[in-house]
Structure formats: structure tokens, C-alpha cells
KEPAKOL-433928 format. One record per atom (N, C-alpha, C): residue number from 1; residue in three letters; atom name; x, y, z. Coordinates in pm, whole numbers. Layout:
<atoms>
ATOM   resi   resn   name       c1       c2       c3
ATOM    NUM    ala     CA        X        Y        Z
...
</atoms>
This chain:
<atoms>
ATOM   resi   resn   name       c1       c2       c3
ATOM      1    unk      N     -578     2487     2405
ATOM      1    unk     CA     -590     2397     2486
ATOM      1    unk      C     -649     2254     2412
ATOM      2    unk      N     -610     2153     2453
ATOM      2    unk     CA     -657     2033     2330
ATOM      2    unk      C     -722     1968     2460
ATOM      3    unk      N     -836     1829     2416
ATOM      3    unk     CA     -928     1766     2448
ATOM      3    unk      C     -852     1711     2585
ATOM      4    unk      N     -748     1684     2571
ATOM      4    unk     CA     -653     1576     2693
ATOM      4    unk      C     -618     1699     2755
ATOM      5    unk      N     -585     1814     2781
ATOM      5    unk     CA     -582     1917     2874
ATOM      5    unk      C     -705     1967     2940
ATOM      6    unk      N     -822     1979     2870
ATOM      6    unk     CA     -920     2005     2912
ATOM      6    unk      C     -990     1868     3035
ATOM      7    unk      N     -968     1743     2971
ATOM      7    unk     CA    -1018     1643     3054
ATOM      7    unk      C     -921     1612     3169
ATOM      8    unk      N     -813     1688     3166
ATOM      8    unk     CA     -728     1660     3307
ATOM      8    unk      C     -772     1783     3421
ATOM      9    unk      N     -815     1893     3323
ATOM      9    unk     CA     -893     2018     3428
ATOM      9    unk      C     -999     1946     3491
ATOM     10    unk      N    -1141     1846     3414
ATOM     10    unk     CA    -1225     1843     3464
ATOM     10    unk      C    -1204     1710     3561
ATOM     11    unk      N    -1103     1625     3515
ATOM     11    unk     CA    -1100     1494     3610
ATOM     11    unk      C     -953     1494     3679
ATOM     12    unk      N     -912     1575     3774
ATOM     12    unk     CA     -764     1565     3830
ATOM     12    unk      C     -708     1481     3838
ATOM     13    unk      N     -798     1379     3935
ATOM     13    unk     CA     -752     1246     3998
ATOM     13    unk      C     -746     1127     3944
ATOM     14    unk      N     -803     1127     3781
ATOM     14    unk     CA     -822     1026     3698
ATOM     14    unk      C     -660      977     3655
ATOM     15    unk      N     -653      846     3672
ATOM     15    unk     CA     -533      812     3567
ATOM     15    unk      C     -566      714     3458
ATOM     16    unk      N     -572      757     3365
ATOM     16    unk     CA     -566      685     3267
ATOM     16    unk      C     -533      543     3246
ATOM     17    unk      N     -572      439     3210
ATOM     17    unk     CA     -551      309     3234
ATOM     17    unk      C     -440      253     3075
ATOM     18    unk      N     -329      203     3018
ATOM     18    unk     CA     -286      170     2917
ATOM     18    unk      C     -374       97     2866
ATOM     19    unk      N     -430       84     2706
ATOM     19    unk     CA     -446       -1     2625
ATOM     19    unk      C     -380      -95     2593
ATOM     20    unk      N     -404     -227     2595
ATOM     20    unk     CA     -339     -342     2520
ATOM     20    unk      C     -308     -348     2404
ATOM     21    unk      N     -210     -341     2343
ATOM     21    unk     CA     -180     -371     2166
ATOM     21    unk      C     -243     -480     2128
ATOM     22    unk      N     -322     -454     1996
ATOM     22    unk     CA     -400     -566     1958
ATOM     22    unk      C     -328     -567     1861
ATOM     23    unk      N     -231     -664     1828
ATOM     23    unk     CA     -172     -712     1740
ATOM     23    unk      C     -242     -834     1619
ATOM     24    unk      N     -391     -858     1645
ATOM     24    unk     CA     -447     -970     1552
ATOM     24    unk      C     -554     -860     1463
ATOM     25    unk      N     -487     -785     1413
ATOM     25    unk     CA     -507     -698     1287
ATOM     25    unk      C     -535     -780     1185
ATOM     26    unk      N     -653     -767     1087
ATOM     26    unk     CA     -619     -808      952
ATOM     26    unk      C     -545     -749      867
ATOM     27    unk      N     -499     -817      780
ATOM     27    unk     CA     -387     -772      686
ATOM     27    unk      C     -473     -690      572
ATOM     28    unk      N     -397     -604      560
ATOM     28    unk     CA     -532     -493      466
ATOM     28    unk      C     -496     -551      307
ATOM     29    unk      N     -458     -640      259
ATOM     29    unk     CA     -455     -696      115
ATOM     29    unk      C     -447     -817      172
ATOM     30    unk      N     -528     -894       47
ATOM     30    unk     CA     -512    -1050       31
ATOM     30    unk      C     -354    -1093      -12
ATOM     31    unk      N     -266    -1194       85
ATOM     31    unk     CA     -141    -1182       44
ATOM     31    unk      C     -151    -1328      -19
ATOM     32    unk      N      -54    -1341     -147
ATOM     32    unk     CA      -50    -1469     -206
ATOM     32    unk      C       51    -1549     -225
ATOM     33    unk      N       74    -1679     -305
ATOM     33    unk     CA      217    -1707     -261
ATOM     33    unk      C      295    -1688     -364
ATOM     34    unk      N      237    -1658     -495
ATOM     34    unk     CA      305    -1642     -621
ATOM     34    unk      C      387    -1492     -646
ATOM     35    unk      N      479    -1454     -677
ATOM     35    unk     CA      535    -1352     -682
ATOM     35    unk      C      448    -1242     -760
ATOM     36    unk      N      453    -1116     -749
ATOM     36    unk     CA      362    -1008     -824
ATOM     36    unk      C      479     -974     -916
ATOM     37    unk      N      451     -956     -999
ATOM     37    unk     CA      544     -888    -1147
ATOM     37    unk      C      539     -771    -1167
ATOM     38    unk      N      694     -700    -1125
ATOM     38    unk     CA      705     -578    -1189
ATOM     38    unk      C      777     -525    -1248
ATOM     39    unk      N      720     -487    -1386
ATOM     39    unk     CA      799     -434    -1498
ATOM     39    unk      C      801     -321    -1527
ATOM     40    unk      N      894     -244    -1609
ATOM     40    unk     CA      936     -138    -1663
ATOM     40    unk      C      912     -104    -1816
ATOM     41    unk      N      803      -57    -1886
ATOM     41    unk     CA      768      -34    -2032
ATOM     41    unk      C      778      147    -2070
ATOM     42    unk      N      786      162    -2192
ATOM     42    unk     CA      773      259    -2231
ATOM     42    unk      C      647      266    -2325
ATOM     43    unk      N      572      360    -2291
ATOM     43    unk     CA      447      381    -2386
ATOM     43    unk      C      430      497    -2419
ATOM     44    unk      N      404      504    -2558
ATOM     44    unk     CA      390      694    -2630
ATOM     44    unk      C      502      727    -2559
ATOM     45    unk      N      648      698    -2556
ATOM     45    unk     CA      774      744    -2513
ATOM     45    unk      C      781      811    -2357
ATOM     46    unk      N      667      736    -2294
ATOM     46    unk     CA      670      775    -2127
ATOM     46    unk      C      667      662    -2061
ATOM     47    unk      N      766      668    -1937
ATOM     47    unk     CA      789      514    -1866
ATOM     47    unk      C      666      513    -1781
ATOM     48    unk      N      630      350    -1794
ATOM     48    unk     CA      525      329    -1676
ATOM     48    unk      C      622      194    -1593
ATOM     49    unk      N      552      172    -1526
ATOM     49    unk     CA      558       43    -1403
ATOM     49    unk      C      435      -21    -1411
ATOM     50    unk      N      433     -126    -1463
ATOM     50    unk     CA      321     -244    -1430
ATOM     50    unk      C      336     -361    -1368
ATOM     51    unk      N      242     -358    -1294
ATOM     51    unk     CA      241     -470    -1190
ATOM     51    unk      C      128     -574    -1222
ATOM     52    unk      N      205     -712    -1245
ATOM     52    unk     CA       99     -799    -1282
ATOM     52    unk      C      113     -940    -1178
ATOM     53    unk      N       33    -1040    -1227
ATOM     53    unk     CA       11    -1135    -1153
ATOM     53    unk      C      -47    -1190     -983
ATOM     54    unk      N     -139    -1070     -975
ATOM     54    unk     CA     -210    -1052     -845
ATOM     54    unk      C     -345    -1170     -860
ATOM     55    unk      N     -362    -1268     -791
ATOM     55    unk     CA     -471    -1323     -813
ATOM     55    unk      C     -573    -1351     -704
ATOM     56    unk      N     -572    -1236     -637
ATOM     56    unk     CA     -670    -1219     -512
ATOM     56    unk      C     -795    -1142     -591
ATOM     57    unk      N     -894    -1077     -506
ATOM     57    unk     CA    -1016    -1011     -538
ATOM     57    unk      C     -986     -895     -618
ATOM     58    unk      N    -1023     -841     -728
ATOM     58    unk     CA    -1036     -707     -768
ATOM     58    unk      C    -1038     -584     -680
ATOM     59    unk      N    -1130     -600     -570
ATOM     59    unk     CA    -1144     -508     -474
ATOM     59    unk      C    -1015     -473     -409
ATOM     60    unk      N     -934     -580     -382
ATOM     60    unk     CA     -803     -574     -278
ATOM     60    unk      C     -699     -517     -393
ATOM     61    unk      N     -682     -539     -547
ATOM     61    unk     CA     -612     -487     -670
ATOM     61    unk      C     -632     -311     -637
ATOM     62    unk      N     -780     -293     -650
ATOM     62    unk     CA     -787     -175     -655
ATOM     62    unk      C     -762      -61     -529
ATOM     63    unk      N     -750     -178     -434
ATOM     63    unk     CA     -733      -74     -339
ATOM     63    unk      C     -531      -36     -291
ATOM     64    unk      N     -478     -176     -362
ATOM     64    unk     CA     -344     -131     -350
ATOM     64    unk      C     -314      -53     -477
ATOM     65    unk      N     -402      -25     -581
ATOM     65    unk     CA     -371       43     -670
ATOM     65    unk      C     -366      168     -613
ATOM     66    unk      N     -483      197     -551
ATOM     66    unk     CA     -534      344     -481
ATOM     66    unk      C     -424      420     -347
ATOM     67    unk      N     -382      281     -304
ATOM     67    unk     CA     -241      309     -165
ATOM     67    unk      C     -106      357     -276
ATOM     68    unk      N      -75      281     -376
ATOM     68    unk     CA       36      304     -449
ATOM     68    unk      C       42      437     -509
ATOM     69    unk      N      -96      461     -549
ATOM     69    unk     CA      -89      578     -609
ATOM     69    unk      C      -67      741     -535
ATOM     70    unk      N     -131      718     -425
ATOM     70    unk     CA     -137      781     -304
ATOM     70    unk      C       12      799     -247
ATOM     71    unk      N       64      668     -240
ATOM     71    unk     CA      194      689     -149
ATOM     71    unk      C      326      751     -212
ATOM     72    unk      N      313      716     -404
ATOM     72    unk     CA      360      800     -478
ATOM     72    unk      C      343      955     -535
ATOM     73    unk      N      257      960     -539
ATOM     73    unk     CA      183     1112     -601
ATOM     73    unk      C      164     1109     -758
ATOM     74    unk      N      171     1020     -785
ATOM     74    unk     CA      134      991     -940
ATOM     74    unk      C        7      946     -983
ATOM     75    unk      N      -19      954    -1092
ATOM     75    unk     CA     -108      893    -1164
ATOM     75    unk      C     -112      750    -1221
ATOM     76    unk      N     -208      618    -1232
ATOM     76    unk     CA     -203      532    -1252
ATOM     76    unk      C     -343      476    -1274
ATOM     77    unk      N     -380      332    -1305
ATOM     77    unk     CA     -471      264    -1322
ATOM     77    unk      C     -466      148    -1296
ATOM     78    unk      N     -585       71    -1301
ATOM     78    unk     CA     -602      -65    -1303
ATOM     78    unk      C     -699     -121    -1404
ATOM     79    unk      N     -626     -178    -1520
ATOM     79    unk     CA     -689     -214    -1607
ATOM     79    unk      C     -645     -365    -1638
ATOM     80    unk      N     -727     -442    -1688
ATOM     80    unk     CA     -688     -588    -1729
ATOM     80    unk      C     -634     -692    -1652
ATOM     81    unk      N     -682     -643    -1537
ATOM     81    unk     CA     -601     -763    -1429
ATOM     81    unk      C     -429     -685    -1396
ATOM     82    unk      N     -407     -556    -1413
ATOM     82    unk     CA     -316     -531    -1441
ATOM     82    unk      C     -285     -386    -1345
ATOM     83    unk      N     -202     -321    -1273
ATOM     83    unk     CA     -180     -192    -1228
ATOM     83    unk      C      -60     -106    -1310
ATOM     84    unk      N     -122      -10    -1368
ATOM     84    unk     CA      -16       77    -1436
ATOM     84    unk      C      -12      232    -1380
ATOM     85    unk      N      125      230    -1326
ATOM     85    unk     CA      149      343    -1254
ATOM     85    unk      C      232      424    -1362
ATOM     86    unk      N      228      552    -1370
ATOM     86    unk     CA      296      645    -1408
ATOM     86    unk      C      466      684    -1394
ATOM     87    unk      N      514      631    -1438
ATOM     87    unk     CA      671      696    -1415
ATOM     87    unk      C      768      545    -1398
ATOM     88    unk      N      900      545    -1367
ATOM     88    unk     CA      972      421    -1335
ATOM     88    unk      C      991      471    -1167
ATOM     89    unk      N      880      377    -1137
ATOM     89    unk     CA      915      361     -941
ATOM     89    unk      C      921      197     -870
ATOM     90    unk      N      980      151     -959
ATOM     90    unk     CA      994      -12     -931
ATOM     90    unk      C     1049      -13     -776
ATOM     91    unk      N     1165       81     -728
ATOM     91    unk     CA     1206       17     -650
ATOM     91    unk      C     1122       74     -502
ATOM     92    unk      N     1046      195     -522
ATOM     92    unk     CA      958      231     -399
ATOM     92    unk      C      850      136     -427
ATOM     93    unk      N      796       83     -506
ATOM     93    unk     CA      687        1     -523
ATOM     93    unk      C      715     -134     -469
ATOM     94    unk      N      835     -180     -514
ATOM     94    unk     CA      880     -292     -478
ATOM     94    unk      C      907     -324     -311
ATOM     95    unk      N      953     -215     -262
ATOM     95    unk     CA      995     -179      -86
ATOM     95    unk      C      837     -176      -29
ATOM     96    unk      N      767      -88      -77
ATOM     96    unk     CA      613      -92      -50
ATOM     96    unk      C      551     -239      -37
ATOM     97    unk      N      545     -318     -153
ATOM     97    unk     CA      513     -446     -130
ATOM     97    unk      C      574     -540      -36
ATOM     98    unk      N      708     -536      -20
ATOM     98    unk     CA      757     -617       69
ATOM     98    unk      C      734     -594      214
ATOM     99    unk      N      692     -481      247
ATOM     99    unk     CA      689     -387      368
ATOM     99    unk      C      546     -506      393
ATOM    100    unk      N      446     -481      320
ATOM    100    unk     CA      301     -553      297
ATOM    100    unk      C      301     -686      286
ATOM    101    unk      N      408     -774      312
ATOM    101    unk     CA      416     -882      266
ATOM    101    unk      C      412     -972      166
ATOM    102    unk      N      393     -904       58
ATOM    102    unk     CA      412     -966      -83
ATOM    102    unk      C      517    -1011     -113
ATOM    103    unk      N      580    -1119     -216
ATOM    103    unk     CA      675    -1135     -279
ATOM    103    unk      C      638    -1078     -424
ATOM    104    unk      N      808    -1034     -443
ATOM    104    unk     CA      796     -931     -557
ATOM    104    unk      C      938    -1002     -636
ATOM    105    unk      N      871     -984     -795
ATOM    105    unk     CA      973    -1044     -878
ATOM    105    unk      C     1010     -933     -963
ATOM    106    unk      N     1118     -893    -1034
ATOM    106    unk     CA     1156     -768    -1086
ATOM    106    unk      C     1199     -799    -1237
ATOM    107    unk      N     1108     -752    -1344
ATOM    107    unk     CA     1171     -804    -1488
ATOM    107    unk      C     1164     -653    -1563
ATOM    108    unk      N     1280     -700    -1627
ATOM    108    unk     CA     1337     -611    -1705
ATOM    108    unk      C     1390     -530    -1693
ATOM    109    unk      N     1486     -523    -1614
ATOM    109    unk     CA     1621     -445    -1573
ATOM    109    unk      C     1685     -460    -1457
</atoms>
């Protein structure tokens, strides 16, 4: 029995009111006008995806790095104003960035 059922047993006459939707949510990241550059390289024989060109705060860029790594389930890092993701995930990364309002430019194939 979950909490909702327990509350219904305690207060059978109560009718829950619907909460109004709040569309005034703050965006998760700072959105910029210039596109983020998404490119593919091989380093030490292994494929990596590199994101460059974000001119917001470092804390937003680090949060974006963490969210991308969690989404893809891969390793990566934030170094020298660039996000480095292990593997070739350009399409998935570009889709994620577009869903969050970024403009993205694909470089290198």
C-alpha cells in the first residue's frame, strides 16, 4: 500500500486539487547564440567526440559534461574549455543539445 492509498483511507472525502503547470522554469544551462562545435577525432587509436565553443560559465559547462556522460553511459572529461567524450556519439550528443536549445555545428564528417 503506497502513500496515496493510505491518505485516501485517512481522508475519504478529500478531493485533491490539480496543481497548475509552471512553465516559468529556468533553463538548465546558459544558452548561447553561437553554435557549439561537435567534432570527432582519434586519440591514441581510440575515437573521441569533442565539444568546443561554449562561452558560458564553467559550472554550466561542467554540468553539461556530467549530463552527457550520464546520458551516454561513457567516460569523458572537461579540459581546456572543451568537453571530451569517449567514443563516437556525435548524433546522440547533437540531438541532446538541440533538445536543450543549443545550436550545434558538426565538424569532421
